C-alpha positions in Angstrom: -95.2 -34.0 -8.2 -94.1 -30.6 -7.1 -90.3 -30.0 -6.9 -88.7 -29.9 -3.5 -85.5 -28.4 -2.2 -85.4 -30.9 0.7 -82.0 -31.9 1.9 -81.4 -34.7 4.3 -80.1 -33.6 7.7 -76.6 -34.8 7.0 -76.6 -33.1 3.6 -77.8 -29.9 5.3 -75.0 -30.3 7.8 -72.3 -30.3 5.2 -74.0 -27.7 3.0 -74.5 -25.1 5.6 -71.4 -25.5 7.7 -67.7 -26.3 7.3 -68.5 -29.7 9.0 -67.7 -32.7 6.8 -68.9 -36.3 7.2 -67.3 -39.6 6.3 -68.8 -43.0 6.0 -67.6 -45.2 8.9 -67.1 -48.2 6.6 -65.7 -49.1 3.2 -68.7 -51.2 2.3 -69.6 -50.5 -1.3 -73.4 -50.3 -0.6 -73.0 -48.1 2.5 -70.4 -45.8 0.9 -72.6 -45.2 -2.1 -75.5 -44.1 0.2 -73.1 -41.9 2.2 -71.7 -40.2 -0.9 -75.3 -39.6 -2.1 -75.9 -37.7 1.1 -72.8 -35.6 1.1 -70.0 -37.8 2.5 -66.5 -36.8 1.4 -64.5 -39.7 2.9 -64.6 -43.1 4.4 -62.7 -45.3 6.8 -61.6 -48.9 7.3 -60.0 -50.9 10.1 -59.8 -54.7 10.8 -63.2 -54.7 12.5 -64.8 -52.8 9.6 -63.2 -55.1 7.0 -64.4 -58.1 8.9 -68.0 -56.7 8.8 -67.6 -55.9 5.1 -66.6 -59.5 4.3 -69.6 -60.8 6.2 -72.0 -58.3 4.5 -70.6 -58.3 1.0 -68.9 -61.7 0.7 -70.4 -62.2 -2.8 -68.3 -59.3 -4.0 -65.1 -60.7 -2.8 -65.4 -64.5 -2.8 -64.1 -65.0 -6.4 -61.3 -62.6 -5.9 -60.1 -64.3 -2.7 -60.1 -67.7 -4.5 -58.2 -66.1 -7.4 -55.5 -64.7 -5.0 -55.1 -68.1 -3.3 -54.8 -70.1 -6.5 -52.5 -67.5 -8.0 -50.1 -67.4 -5.0 -49.7 -71.0 -3.9 -46.9 -70.1 -1.4 -48.7 -67.3 0.4 -49.7 -67.8 4.0 -53.3 -67.2 5.2 -52.0 -63.9 6.6 -50.5 -62.9 3.3 -53.9 -63.5 1.6 -55.7 -61.6 4.3 -53.4 -58.6 4.1 -54.0 -58.4 0.3 -57.7 -58.7 0.7 -57.6 -56.0 3.4 -55.8 -53.7 1.0 -58.1 -54.4 -1.9 -61.3 -53.8 0.1 -59.9 -50.4 1.1 -58.8 -49.7 -2.4 -62.4 -50.3 -3.7 -63.5 -47.6 -1.2 -60.8 -45.3 -2.5 -62.0 -45.9 -6.0 -65.5 -44.9 -5.1 -64.2 -41.7 -3.5 -61.9 -40.8 -6.3 -64.4 -38.5 -8.1 -64.8 -36.6 -4.8 -61.0 -36.4 -4.4 -60.6 -35.0 -7.9 -63.6 -32.5 -7.5 -62.1 -31.2 -4.3 -58.5 -30.9 -5.7 -57.2 -33.5 -3.3 -58.4 -31.8 -0.2 -61.2 -34.3 0.5 -62.3 -37.7 -0.8 -59.8 -39.9 1.0 -60.1 -43.5 2.3 -58.6 -44.2 5.7 -56.7 -47.5 6.0 -55.3 -48.7 9.3 -51.8 -50.0 9.9 -51.5 -53.4 11.6 -52.8 -52.7 15.1 -50.2 -55.1 16.6 -47.5 -52.7 15.5 -48.6 -50.1 18.1 -45.2 -50.3 19.9 -43.0 -50.4 16.8 -42.4 -47.0 15.2 -40.4 -48.3 12.3 -43.0 -51.0 11.4 -45.8 -48.4 11.6 -44.0 -45.9 9.4 -42.9 -48.5 6.9 -46.4 -49.8 6.4 -47.8 -46.2 6.4 -45.5 -45.2 3.5 -46.5 -48.4 1.6 -50.2 -47.9 2.1 -49.9 -44.3 1.0 -48.5 -45.5 -2.3 -51.5 -47.7 -3.1 -53.7 -44.9 -4.4 -53.6 -41.1 -4.6 -56.4 -40.7 -2.1 -55.3 -42.8 0.9 -55.3 -41.6 4.5 -53.2 -43.8 6.9 -54.4 -44.6 10.4 -51.8 -44.7 13.1 -52.6 -45.2 16.8 -52.3 -42.4 19.4 -50.1 -44.6 21.6 -46.7 -43.5 23.0 -44.9 -44.9 20.0 -47.7 -44.1 17.6 -47.2 -40.3 18.3 -43.6 -40.7 17.1 -44.8 -42.6 14.1 -47.3 -39.8 13.3 -44.5 -37.2 13.2 -42.2 -39.3 11.1 -44.9 -40.4 8.6 -46.1 -36.8 8.3 -42.6 -35.7 7.6 -42.4 -38.4 4.8 -45.5 -36.9 3.2 -48.1 -39.4 4.4 -51.6 -38.0 5.2 -52.2 -39.5 8.6 -55.4 -40.2 10.6 -54.6 -40.7 14.3 -56.8 -43.4 15.7 -57.2 -45.2 19.1 -57.6 -41.7 20.6 -60.1 -40.8 23.3 -58.8 -37.9 25.3 -57.6 -34.3 25.1 -54.0 -35.1 25.9 -53.8 -37.6 23.1 -55.4 -35.2 20.7 -53.0 -32.4 21.6 -50.0 -34.8 21.3 -51.1 -35.7 17.8 -51.6 -32.1 16.8 -48.1 -31.2 18.0 -46.6 -34.3 16.3 -48.3 -33.4 13.0 -47.1 -29.8 13.2 -43.5 -31.0 13.9 -43.6 -33.3 10.9 -45.0 -30.6 8.6 -42.4 -28.1 9.8 -39.6 -30.6 9.0 -41.0 -30.9 5.5 -41.2 -27.2 5.0 -37.7 -26.7 6.3 -36.5 -28.9 3.4 -38.6 -27.2 0.8 -41.1 -30.1 0.6 -44.8 -29.5 -0.1 -47.4 -29.5 2.7 -50.2 -27.5 1.1 -51.7 -30.8 -0.3 -51.7 -32.6 3.0 -54.8 -33.2 5.1 -53.9 -34.8 8.4 -56.7 -35.9 10.8 -56.9 -36.4 14.5 -59.7 -38.8 15.5 -61.3 -38.8 18.9 -63.4 -41.9 19.3 -66.1 -40.1 21.3 -68.4 -43.1 21.7 -65.6 -45.2 23.1 -64.8 -42.4 25.5 -68.4 -42.6 26.7 -68.1 -46.4 26.9 -65.0 -46.3 29.1 -66.5 -43.8 31.5 -69.6 -46.0 31.9 -67.3 -49.0 32.4 -65.3 -47.4 35.2 -68.3 -46.0 37.0 -69.8 -49.5 37.1 -66.5 -51.2 37.9 -65.6 -48.8 40.7 -69.1 -48.2 42.1 -69.2 -44.5 41.2 -72.6 -43.0 41.1 -73.2 -40.2 38.6 -76.3 -38.9 37.0 -77.0 -41.4 34.2 -78.1 -38.6 31.8 -74.6 -37.1 32.1 -72.7 -40.1 30.9 -73.5 -39.6 27.2 -71.8 -36.1 27.4 -68.3 -37.4 28.3 -67.1 -37.8 24.7 -68.8 -34.6 23.5 -67.1 -32.7 26.4 -63.7 -34.1 25.5 -64.2 -33.3 21.8 -65.3 -29.7 22.4 -62.4 -29.1 24.8 -60.0 -30.4 22.2 -61.6 -28.3 19.5 -61.1 -25.2 21.5 -57.4 -26.0 21.9 -57.0 -26.8 18.2 -58.6 -23.5 17.3 -56.6 -21.5 19.8 -53.2 -23.0 18.7 -53.9 -23.4 15.1 -53.0 -27.0 14.8 -53.0 -28.1 11.2 -54.5 -31.5 11.8 -58.3 -31.6 11.6 -60.4 -33.1 14.4 -62.6 -36.1 13.6 -65.4 -37.6 15.8 -65.9 -41.4 15.5 -67.6 -44.3 17.3 -71.2 -43.1 17.3 -73.5 -44.1 20.1 -76.3 -41.4 20.0 -77.2 -38.2 18.2 -75.2 -35.9 20.4 -72.1 -37.2 18.6 -73.5 -35.5 15.5 -75.8 -32.7 16.7 -73.5 -31.2 19.3 -70.6 -31.1 16.8 -72.4 -29.4 13.9 -70.8 -26.2 12.8 -67.2 -26.9 13.5 -64.4 -27.3 10.9 -64.3 -30.9 11.8 -65.1 -34.3 10.3 -67.8 -36.7 11.6 -67.2 -40.3 10.7 -70.7 -41.8 10.9 -71.8 -45.5 10.6 -74.4 -46.2 8.0 -77.0 -47.2 10.6 -76.6 -43.8 12.3 -76.6 -41.9 9.1 -80.1 -43.3 8.3 -81.3 -42.6 11.8 -80.1 -39.0 11.7 -81.5 -38.5 8.2 -85.0 -39.6 9.4 -84.8 -37.7 12.7 -86.4 -34.4 13.7 -83.2 -33.1 15.3 -82.7 -29.5 14.2 -79.6 -28.9 12.1 -77.9 -25.9 13.7 -74.4 -24.8 14.9 -73.7 -26.2 18.3 -70.0 -26.9 18.4 -69.4 -23.7 20.4 -72.2 -24.3 22.8 -70.4 -25.3 26.1 -71.5 -28.5 27.8 -73.5 -27.6 30.9 -71.2 -26.8 33.8 -73.0 -29.1 36.2 -72.4 -32.0 33.8 -68.6 -31.3 33.6 -68.4 -30.7 37.3 -70.0 -34.0 38.3 -68.1 -36.1 35.8 -64.8 -34.3 36.7 -65.3 -34.6 40.5 -66.6 -38.1 40.5 -64.7 -40.0 37.8 -60.9 -39.8 37.8 -60.7 -41.3 34.3 -62.8 -38.4 33.0 -60.4 -36.0 34.5 -57.5 -37.8 32.8 -59.4 -37.5 29.5 -60.6 -33.9 29.9 -57.5 -32.2 31.2 -54.8 -31.4 28.7 -52.2 -32.6 31.2 -54.3 -35.5 32.4 -51.9 -38.1 31.1 -48.3 -38.2 29.9 -47.6 -39.6 26.5 -46.2 -42.8 28.2 -49.5 -43.3 29.9 -51.6 -43.3 26.7 -50.9 -47.1 26.3 -52.4 -48.0 29.6 -55.5 -45.9 29.5 -58.5 -48.2 29.7 -60.1 -47.2 26.4 -56.8 -47.6 24.6 -56.3 -51.1 26.0 -59.8 -52.2 25.2 -59.8 -50.8 21.7 -56.4 -52.2 20.7 -57.5 -55.6 22.0 -60.5 -55.4 19.8 -58.6 -54.3 16.7 -55.9 -57.0 17.2 -58.7 -59.6 17.7 -60.4 -58.5 14.5 -57.1 -58.7 12.7 -56.7 -62.3 13.8 -60.3 -63.1 13.1 -59.8 -61.9 9.5 -56.9 -64.4 9.2 -59.1 -67.1 10.6 -61.9 -66.4 8.1 -59.4 -66.5 5.2 -57.9 -69.7 6.5 -61.0 -71.6 7.4 -63.5 -70.3 4.8 -61.2 -70.2 1.8 -57.8 -71.9 2.2 -58.5 -75.1 4.0 -61.1 -77.6 2.7 -63.9 -78.6 5.0 -63.2 -82.2 6.1 -66.8 -82.6 7.1 -68.0 -82.1 3.5 -68.5 -85.2 1.4 -65.9 -85.3 -1.4 -67.0 -86.5 -4.8 -64.6 -88.1 -7.3 
């Protein structure tokens, strides 16, 4: 067969531009595919780990039984937390060659702190510091809630590479950028290293879209349906402009994919795209042209209609659309935290019911 220089669209994205992509999962199978196509990072959270356990149970079943038998006093939550860490660590291990190749500037695995800690700065920071110590290439996810912003600054000051999550809006992204810079400045004032730190600010663009669609239906707001998928892109591009202008040292990341605009419209930026495996394969088999679009403005008529008709889009799009105290009650924040906390408890249930407690309905043999 003749040789070919073909690169997949995602590989072309990261080869031609400063745009990086991560795998939106710590699944062994999915991460291997992503790295093959140019991924330089990956992420986990309670929802993702629940999916990994369902998909790759055969890889973890023996280890879970080993943890249970070796720690007879552990609660089901203790076992779940250890499994949660080890699944993330497996992803970090797969990324370690990337981390070493890139001199520590890429190749990290994001692990999320307990989502129920979102109101407790001390608990978030303590867990962030511990997670950071698990492997050299860990990135610690903290929520962009009112108390999470304080935790971002403190964890950054302590040398933790943070990834702000549960973030959907320009005001949240700006608050994270400012908190990271404060934390880095405090380190530098004490002569501590910052050149090896790679903080990240996630905007969950798909969940921004989801929330705008929810409120238009809930409140009976009519907008052009073809405009709704642009909400998250518009927010991300606005935040990117601000980050570039102010030189924030955290790097923006787009997550929660719903359609190709969440990839194609962000190509070319010095940003990270955290893409689920399903969408990676769709993008790689697509005919979408790989070209720089990050600096292409969203059409003014789209911005105008969303801005004029949907108050929650205004709150997301304007830098002063919300105070830090209002982050916790923004609809997308509430919905996402509920989902993460529910997944955390679902993981505990799976460990308890599938591994720790015998099934009374099964016939016992002597």
